[in-house]
N, C-alpha and C positions, 0 to 999 in steps of 0.2 A: 644104725650109723653108717655111711659109703664113703669111700673114699675118695669118692668124685665132688663132696660137697666142699662150698666155697666161701671165704670170710665175707662177711656183709660189707667190709668195705673193699673187697675188691668186687661185689656186684654192684655198688654205685659207681665205680668207675668204669666199668666195661664198654656204657654207651658211648664217654669220651673218648675213649680207645679207640674203637673201632671208628667214628667218626674222623681221630688224628689219623690213622692208618688208612683208610681213604684218599683222605685230603694230600698225604705224605706222595701218596701211591701215585697219584696225577689224575686226568683228564678220562681213561678207560674205566677206572673203579667207580670215580665221583658219577660219572654217567651210569655204569652197569646197577647204582643205588638206586634209579629209577626217580622215583614221587617219595623217597626218604630226602634227601636234597633237595629237589626241586617237584614242589607238589604241581598236580594238575589242575589246569585252570576250569572255572567251571564251565560244561557243556563239553569240556576237549572229547574228540573220539582216542583210539587207542593212537590211530595213525596220525592222525593229527596231533598226538603228545611226543611222536616219535621225530616228526619235524623240528617240534619247538625244541626239545632236548638236542638232539645233530646241530641245530643252529647254534647252541649257546656255546656262549668261548670261556673255556677256565681257564683263570689266570693262572699259574705252577706259583705261586707268592712263598709258599707255607714252605715248602720244600727246598724252593732256594735260598730262604732264609735260612734251615736248619741246615744244608750245606755248609751257606757262607760262615756262621756262625761254629760250623763245626773248622770249618778250613779255620779261620781266625783262633780257634784254640791250638789250633798244629801246624801254624803258620811255623814254628820252631819244635823242636823236637822235644819229648819233653824230659827232663834229667830226673833219675834213677839212678840212689845208690843202695847195693847191697852189698852183702859181705864176697869178697873177691871169691871163694870157693863155688860160692852161687851166680856168679854172675854167666859163667855161658847158657846159663838156664834161659834166663830173657829170650834167645832167638827164638826158643820156641815155650812160647806160655802155657798152649792150650795143649799138648801132646799132636796136634797132628799140623804142625809147623807152624804158628801164628806164630811173628814175634811180639812184645810187649807193645810196642809203639801202635802198631796194629790192631791189637785186642783195644789198647787204651782208648783209639779212636771210634771205634764200634761202642765203647760203652758208652764217651761220654756223647756221641750223635745219640743213643737212647733215651738219656737223663734230657737233654734241648727238647727230642721230640714227641715223650710219653709224660716226662718226670720219673721216674724211677725206672731202674735197672736192679739186676741180685747178680752177683758173682757166688761160684761155689769153688772151693777149693778139695778136690778129688783126690785118689790114691787108685789105680786098679787092682785089685785083689792080685797077691804075690808082688808087687813095683815096689820100688823105693822110689819114685819118680812121681811127684806131687804135679797137677793140671789144674788148671781152671777153666772154668765152664761158665758163658753167659749164662744169664734169663731174662727175656726181654718181660716186660710187667705184667701181660697178658698169661704168660706161663706160672706165675706165683700166685696160686689158687687160693693157699690156705697157711697160717702159721697160729703159733701160739706165743706166749712169751711170759716171764717171770722176774722176779728182780733177783740179781744174783750183785753179791756186794756193790750195793745202789745205786745200781741199772740195770735196765731190764735188758735181758738177755733171750734168746732164744729158744723154745722146749721142744717146736714141732714146727715142721717145713713140708706142704707138700707141691713138689711141681712137676707141671702138663710137659709128657716128653712125646715122643711119636718113636717106634721102636720098628725098624723095618726086618721083614722073615720073609724068607723064600719060600715061596711057592711048592709043597712037599711034590707036587707030578710034575711041576716043570721048574729046572733051576734055574732059568732064565726069566722067570717072573717073579715078581716081588709086590707084598702089600703094605699099606704103612700100619701099625698098631698103635691105636692110644695108649698111653702109661703114665703110671705117676710114679714119681721116687717122694716116696716119705722120708722125709729126713727127723730124727726122734732123738730124744735123752729117754733111753729107759733105763730107772736107778742111777742115774748118774750117769752113763756109758751112752755116747754118741753111736746111733745105729740107724741103718738106713735097710728100706725093704723096697723092693718094687712091686707093681700091680699094673698090671693089663686088660684090658676091656677083653673079654671071650662070647664068645654065642653061645649057647645054652641051646641042646634040643628043641625045636618050637619056634626057635627063633627069640627066645627071651636073652638080651642083654646083663652081664653083670660083670663086675669087678673080681680077679682071683690074685692070688698073691703066688710073685713067680721065685721058685724055691726057697730057702731059708733067708730071714735077716743076717744082714751083715756087719758086723762090728766093726770096723777102721779101727788099726792101732799104729801108735808108733813108738819104736821100740819094742813092740809087744805089749804097751802099757796103751788100755781105750783111752780114745778121745775122752773130755769130758764136755764139751762143747759142739755146737754148729758149726762149721767154717762158713757160715752162709755171711755175704755182706749187703745189706740193703744200697742203694746208692740215690740220692737224692739231689737235685737243686741249691737242696736248703739245707741240708742234711746227711745224717747219716743214719738217723733213727730209721727200727723198726716199723713197715708201715709205707704206703701208697702217697706221692707230692702231686702237686699239683703239676701240666707241664707248664714249660714258663710261653709255650706259643698258641695252649688253650686259646683265646683272644682273637691271638691272629687269626686262626684256622677258621672261627666263627666268620670272622668279616670276609673272609676267603669264600665262604660257602655263600653271604650274603651277596658278594661280587656276582660269584655266577650266578647267582638267581637274576639279580637285576641286569643282566648280560642277557640272560634269556631273553625279558622281557622285552629290551631294546632290538634284538635282531628280529624279536617275532614283530614288533612294531616294523620295522624298516622291511620285511620280509610281504607285508601288506601296502604298505604305505607308498616305499621306492619303486617298486614296479610299477610300469606304465598299467591304464587300463583307460579304455577307450569304449565312449558313451555315445547313444546315439538316442536323439529325441525327433521323435516324425517316420515316417517311411521312407524306404528306399526301394527303389527301383529293384526288383527282382529277387529281394529277400524279403519278405513277406513271411508268416507262421508255416504256410505249409513249401515256400520257395527255398534256396539252395542258400548256405548260410556263407555267411559274410567272409571275404577272405582280405587280407590285412597286408601293405605291400606296396614297393615304390612303384611293382611292376599292376599295380590294381588301382581301381578307377571307380569310387561310389557315384550313383547319381541321384541325389539325394530330393526327394518329393517337397513340392513348393511348401512353406514353413516348416522344413526338417531342419535338425541338424547337427552335428558331431562333431566331438572335441575328444582330448585327455582329459583325466581328474589329476590332479598336482594337490600333494598334500601340502599344508600350511600351518599346522597345527606346531604349539610348542610342546609337543610332549614328549617325544624323542630327545631335545635337548634335553627336559629334564632331568630327562635317564642318563646323558650321557656324562651330565654335572654329576650325579649319583655314581657313576662307574669313576671317575675321577676324586673324589671327595674320597671314596673306599679305599683307592687308591694311596691314598695320601694318608688313611685313617693306617692302614699295614704297614706304610712304611712307619710311621710312629711309633707302631707297635714293634716292629725290630725288621721291618723288609729293608734293608738299606740297598738293596741291591734292584729296590723297583723305582728308586728315586733319581732322578737327573740330577748329574755330577756338576758340581760346578764350577762355570768355565776359570780358568787360570791356575795358576798355584798359590794353593792356601799355605800357612804356616801350621808346622807342625803340631805346636799349641795348639790353633784352632782345627784342626780335624781331631784330634784328642778332644776338645772339649763338646764336640758336634758330640761325638760318640760314647759320651759320657754315658749314657743308661745303660749302653749293649756292654760298652766295658763295664760296670757297676754287674749287671748280670753274670755275664759270662767271668769276672774273677770269681764270684763265688761258686758258680760252677765249678772252674779251673780247682780253686781250693776243697772241692767236698770228693772232686773226685781222686783227683790227686792223692787224699787220706785215704777213702776207700779202696783204690788198687796199693795203697802203700800195706792195709794190714792184709789185703790176700794177699801180696807177695813174703811177708811175712812168717804168715802161716806155711806157705808153701817152702819158704827158706825155714822155717824152724821143722817141719813136717819131712822134709831131706834131709834131715840130721843135723842142723847148724842152728844157728840162734835165730830168735825170733826177732831182737833190737835190730838197730843200725839198718831200717831199711827206712827212704823217703822216697817218696816219687812228687815233683814238681810238674805241672803243666806249664805253660805260657802263659804268661797275663800280658805282654808289649802285642796288640791286636790291630795296631797300624804301623804301617812299611812308614815311620817317617826316622829313617837314620840320623844318629848325632850329626849336628852340621862341622865342618872345618875349622871356624872358630870356636867356638865349643871344644872340640878335642885337642886345639892349641892350648886351651888356659888347662885342660884339666893336666894337660903332660906336664905343664910349665908347672901347675901346685905340687903335681909329683914329685918334679926334679929338684922343687927348693923344700918339699920335704912336709907340706903342708897336708897330704893324705897319704896313706902306704899302699903296698903294690896289690892287696886286696882289692882297696875300693876304688883304684884305677882300674884294673880285671873287671869288675863289677860293672865301672858305669862305662868301661868299653863294649862288653860282653851285652849290657841295655840297649846300647846306642848303634847295636851292631853295625860295629866295628872290628868285632872278632869273628872266626869261621863260627859256626852254631857248634861244631863238633869240637872244640879246644877246648880243655881243662886251663884252672891255674896251673897246675902243673907244667903242661904244653905251654902253655903261656909264658912261665916262668925261662924254662928252659929253652922256650923261643927265643928270648931276650938274653940269655945268657951263654949260649953255644949258636943260634941263628937258623940249626937247623931240625928242627923239631917234629916228629908227624904227628900231628892232632889222632887223636886216638878216640875209639867211637863211646861217645857220650856216658860215660859210666863209670862211679868213682869208686875204690874199693875203701871198706871201711872193716874195722872190727868193734866188734860191743862182746861183752859179757855174754853168756848162755843166761839165756832167761826163760818163763813162760808167755805162751804163746797170745795170752792175753798182754803183756808187757805192755805191747808195742801199737795196742786197738787206740784208733784217735775217735773221739765220738764228738 
């Protein structure tokens, strides 16, 4: 058995992920794949294919859609609730200086793009400062689960990494080494092993463990679970989920192939082609080549004719219409950035209705990403010596820029003044209607009303919760 073995579900998803990565990377990556995404026409030479591929237009719809959907999720900063003692740790959750909001945005984009992302909570040996590490879908090579307390729990996980090693004979040169991080429950205790690919004498390559297995502890007690969280668009179940933009990527590549055919046809039909029927004086089989231009005159022999070929077929028009239909199809699948915006001003309700499909998709992603990151934060908070409870992450679910109208705001405040709603309801509606600063908490707002001079704090709520086990806060 090799540490480099992969899960059967991983093997099924790899072709999808490779295709998605190429599409998201853009024109250079798609064209570099050659015939993988643009088959060679029958009878084409290598040089002819190079021209065929170079003329093709790649429309960067999928990446722009993923960026747009991610931007909609983070149009407002995420709301994070942790204990007061752990609050400062949110400014650097990776141990590399990345704040929580930036890490969350990366996770959300990966979930939208590939359908699966993983978050590992780890602690450096001898340290009491836990941190998060994100793992792309392609790096989650293998896993096993068992049923614990009535629900699936990880018992083994293999993650692909790259380690950097300085060359022994040159301190300024480095090399990348393939590495596998094996997370496993051994006799109920969380154990970490590192394996690296080594070159054996004779050129043979094999995998060898680096050092000895490590058993991370909290307050001297080994963990009894693997602190790794799967996050997908449909839930937090262990395993790989389908990318929400997989269908869009397929149409995007089909659009690229149609564009190649259109540009190929235009190249041969749109350029002027001269023709001569009969003899031209001085241009016989052994005569000089015929020159073309305003300063050149041809002397046609009796009965000879000359002209310019003009393409009159409808084939290219059909290809143009197919491109338009595919662009519309991509818009339906989620690429709203490709659609022409409607002229004039639309009512807020109309805008929300028109984007109902995307909102539904994004609302589900916002929910699962928020719950998955809350689980990881709970582990960090607990591992740092605090409680595992009192952690909550809420991503934005208001995806359209449609602030509350003046008349609606007046009616809302009047209802509050008359005792129809309380302060919390008023605050909630004003916040959702984008009539309060993003960073203003409920306490800030109350102080602003009472004193008129409250400075909004960073959007982090202080909460207190009893000390519980790390599993008590986990939400599936």
